[in-house]
C-alpha positions in Angstrom: 114.1 89.9 104.6 114.0 91.7 107.9 117.1 92.8 109.7 118.1 90.4 112.5 118.2 91.9 116.0 121.6 91.3 117.6 123.6 92.6 120.5 125.7 95.6 119.4 128.3 95.4 122.2 129.3 92.8 124.7 127.4 92.8 128.0 129.2 93.1 131.3 129.1 89.3 131.7 130.0 88.3 128.1 132.1 85.1 128.3 134.0 86.2 125.2 135.4 89.2 127.0 138.8 88.2 128.6 138.2 90.2 131.7 134.8 88.6 132.6 135.3 86.4 135.7 135.0 82.7 134.9 132.5 80.3 136.2 129.1 81.6 135.0 128.4 78.4 133.2 129.8 74.9 133.5 132.2 73.2 131.2 129.3 71.0 130.1 127.3 74.0 129.0 130.2 75.4 126.9 130.6 71.9 125.3 126.9 72.0 124.5 127.2 75.5 122.9 130.3 74.5 120.9 127.9 73.5 118.0 127.3 77.2 117.5 130.8 77.7 116.3 132.3 74.5 115.1 131.8 70.9 114.0 134.8 68.7 115.0 135.1 67.4 111.5 134.9 70.7 109.7 136.1 73.3 112.3 133.1 75.5 111.4 129.4 75.3 112.3 127.4 73.9 109.5 124.2 75.4 108.0 121.4 75.2 110.4 123.5 75.4 113.5 122.1 77.6 116.3 123.6 81.0 117.0 125.3 81.7 120.3 122.7 83.8 122.0 123.4 86.5 124.6 122.5 85.1 127.9 120.8 88.4 128.8 118.2 88.0 126.1 114.9 86.2 126.7 114.0 82.8 125.3 112.0 83.2 122.1 113.6 86.7 121.6 117.2 85.5 121.6 119.7 87.8 120.0 123.2 86.7 118.9 126.0 87.6 121.4 128.1 90.5 120.2 131.3 89.0 121.7 130.6 85.7 119.9 129.9 87.4 116.6 133.1 89.5 116.8 135.3 86.7 118.1 134.2 83.6 116.2 131.1 84.5 114.1 133.0 83.9 110.9 133.1 80.2 111.9 129.4 80.0 111.4 128.1 79.5 107.9 124.7 80.7 109.2 126.3 84.0 110.2 128.0 84.4 106.9 124.8 83.7 105.1 122.9 86.3 107.2 125.6 88.8 106.3 125.4 87.9 102.6 121.6 88.3 102.7 121.9 91.7 104.4 120.3 90.5 107.6 123.4 91.3 109.6 126.0 93.9 108.9 129.5 92.7 108.1 130.8 94.9 110.9 129.5 92.3 113.5 132.6 90.2 112.7 134.9 92.9 114.2 135.0 94.3 117.8 134.2 97.9 118.2 137.0 100.4 118.8 136.2 100.8 122.5 135.5 97.1 123.3 137.5 95.2 125.8 139.8 92.4 124.6 138.0 89.3 123.4 139.2 85.7 123.3 140.3 84.7 119.8 138.7 81.3 119.7 135.9 79.3 121.2 138.3 76.9 122.7 140.3 79.6 124.5 137.1 81.1 125.8 135.6 77.8 127.0 138.9 76.7 128.7 139.0 79.9 130.8 135.3 80.5 131.4 134.1 77.0 132.2 133.5 76.1 135.8 
Protein backbone atom coordinates (compact mmCIF):
# COMPACT_ATOMS: atom_id res chain seq x y z
CA UNK A 1 0.00 0.00 0.00
CA UNK A 2 1.25 3.49 -0.78
CA UNK A 3 2.42 5.86 1.89
CA UNK A 4 -0.25 8.43 2.82
CA UNK A 5 0.77 12.05 2.25
CA UNK A 6 0.31 14.14 5.40
CA UNK A 7 1.39 17.46 6.81
CA UNK A 8 4.74 17.07 8.59
CA UNK A 9 4.44 20.20 10.75
CA UNK A 10 1.53 22.42 11.74
CA UNK A 11 0.83 25.33 9.43
CA UNK A 12 0.86 28.91 10.72
CA UNK A 13 -2.93 28.80 11.16
CA UNK A 14 -3.27 25.31 12.63
CA UNK A 15 -6.20 25.30 15.08
CA UNK A 16 -4.43 22.73 17.28
CA UNK A 17 -1.58 25.18 17.98
CA UNK A 18 -2.39 27.05 21.18
CA UNK A 19 -0.97 30.35 19.88
CA UNK A 20 -3.13 30.41 16.73
CA UNK A 21 -5.64 33.25 17.00
CA UNK A 22 -9.20 31.92 17.37
CA UNK A 23 -12.09 32.53 15.03
CA UNK A 24 -10.99 31.01 11.73
CA UNK A 25 -13.96 28.66 11.77
CA UNK A 26 -17.31 28.74 13.53
CA UNK A 27 -18.33 26.59 16.48
CA UNK A 28 -20.65 24.76 14.08
CA UNK A 29 -17.71 23.84 11.83
CA UNK A 30 -15.76 22.42 14.76
CA UNK A 31 -18.82 20.44 15.85
CA UNK A 32 -19.11 19.01 12.32
CA UNK A 33 -15.41 18.05 12.38
CA UNK A 34 -15.72 16.35 15.79
CA UNK A 35 -16.53 13.09 13.95
CA UNK A 36 -12.85 12.97 12.91
CA UNK A 37 -11.81 12.45 16.51
CA UNK A 38 -14.59 11.02 18.60
CA UNK A 39 -17.95 9.39 18.72
CA UNK A 40 -19.92 10.56 21.77
CA UNK A 41 -20.68 6.96 22.77
CA UNK A 42 -17.12 5.67 22.31
CA UNK A 43 -14.83 8.70 22.83
CA UNK A 44 -12.95 7.68 19.71
CA UNK A 45 -13.64 7.97 16.02
CA UNK A 46 -14.88 4.67 14.56
CA UNK A 47 -13.48 2.93 11.48
CA UNK A 48 -14.38 4.87 8.37
CA UNK A 49 -14.49 8.25 10.05
CA UNK A 50 -12.92 11.00 7.97
CA UNK A 51 -9.50 12.36 8.84
CA UNK A 52 -9.13 15.98 9.97
CA UNK A 53 -7.57 17.54 6.90
CA UNK A 54 -5.26 20.53 6.92
CA UNK A 55 -7.28 23.51 5.73
CA UNK A 56 -4.40 24.55 3.46
CA UNK A 57 -4.64 21.39 1.35
CA UNK A 58 -6.92 21.24 -1.67
CA UNK A 59 -10.13 19.27 -1.94
CA UNK A 60 -9.43 15.91 -3.50
CA UNK A 61 -5.80 16.16 -2.36
CA UNK A 62 -6.54 16.53 1.34
CA UNK A 63 -3.75 15.66 3.74
CA UNK A 64 -4.24 14.98 7.45
CA UNK A 65 -3.42 17.95 9.67
CA UNK A 66 -0.10 17.57 11.51
CA UNK A 67 -1.46 19.27 14.64
CA UNK A 68 -4.52 17.01 14.70
CA UNK A 69 -2.42 13.88 14.22
CA UNK A 70 -0.03 14.78 17.05
CA UNK A 71 -2.67 16.12 19.44
CA UNK A 72 -5.52 13.62 19.05
CA UNK A 73 -4.68 11.25 16.18
CA UNK A 74 -4.58 8.28 18.52
CA UNK A 75 -8.34 8.78 19.04
CA UNK A 76 -8.93 7.74 15.42
CA UNK A 77 -9.07 4.03 14.71
CA UNK A 78 -8.44 4.90 11.06
CA UNK A 79 -5.15 6.62 11.97
CA UNK A 80 -4.10 3.67 14.12
CA UNK A 81 -4.86 1.27 11.26
CA UNK A 82 -2.90 3.43 8.80
CA UNK A 83 0.07 3.29 11.18
CA UNK A 84 -0.28 -0.46 11.64
CA UNK A 85 -0.34 -0.94 7.86
CA UNK A 86 2.77 1.23 7.43
CA UNK A 87 0.90 3.97 5.56
CA UNK A 88 1.70 6.57 8.22
CA UNK A 89 4.74 6.62 10.53
CA UNK A 90 4.09 6.18 14.25
CA UNK A 91 5.92 9.47 14.79
CA UNK A 92 2.86 11.43 13.56
CA UNK A 93 1.30 10.85 16.99
CA UNK A 94 3.90 13.06 18.71
CA UNK A 95 4.75 16.72 18.09
CA UNK A 96 8.20 17.49 16.78
CA UNK A 97 10.86 18.88 19.12
CA UNK A 98 10.60 22.41 17.73
CA UNK A 99 6.80 22.56 17.50
CA UNK A 100 4.71 25.14 19.34
CA UNK A 101 2.47 23.86 22.16
CA UNK A 102 -0.66 21.99 21.03
CA UNK A 103 -4.05 21.58 22.66
CA UNK A 104 -4.30 18.20 24.34
CA UNK A 105 -7.88 17.42 23.30
CA UNK A 106 -10.35 18.17 20.56
CA UNK A 107 -12.70 19.76 23.11
CA UNK A 108 -10.02 22.12 24.42
CA UNK A 109 -9.13 23.18 20.87
CA UNK A 110 -12.74 23.67 19.72
CA UNK A 111 -13.67 25.63 22.85
CA UNK A 112 -10.88 28.16 22.27
CA UNK A 113 -10.79 28.24 18.47
CA UNK A 114 -14.50 28.39 17.68
CA UNK A 115 -16.06 31.71 16.74
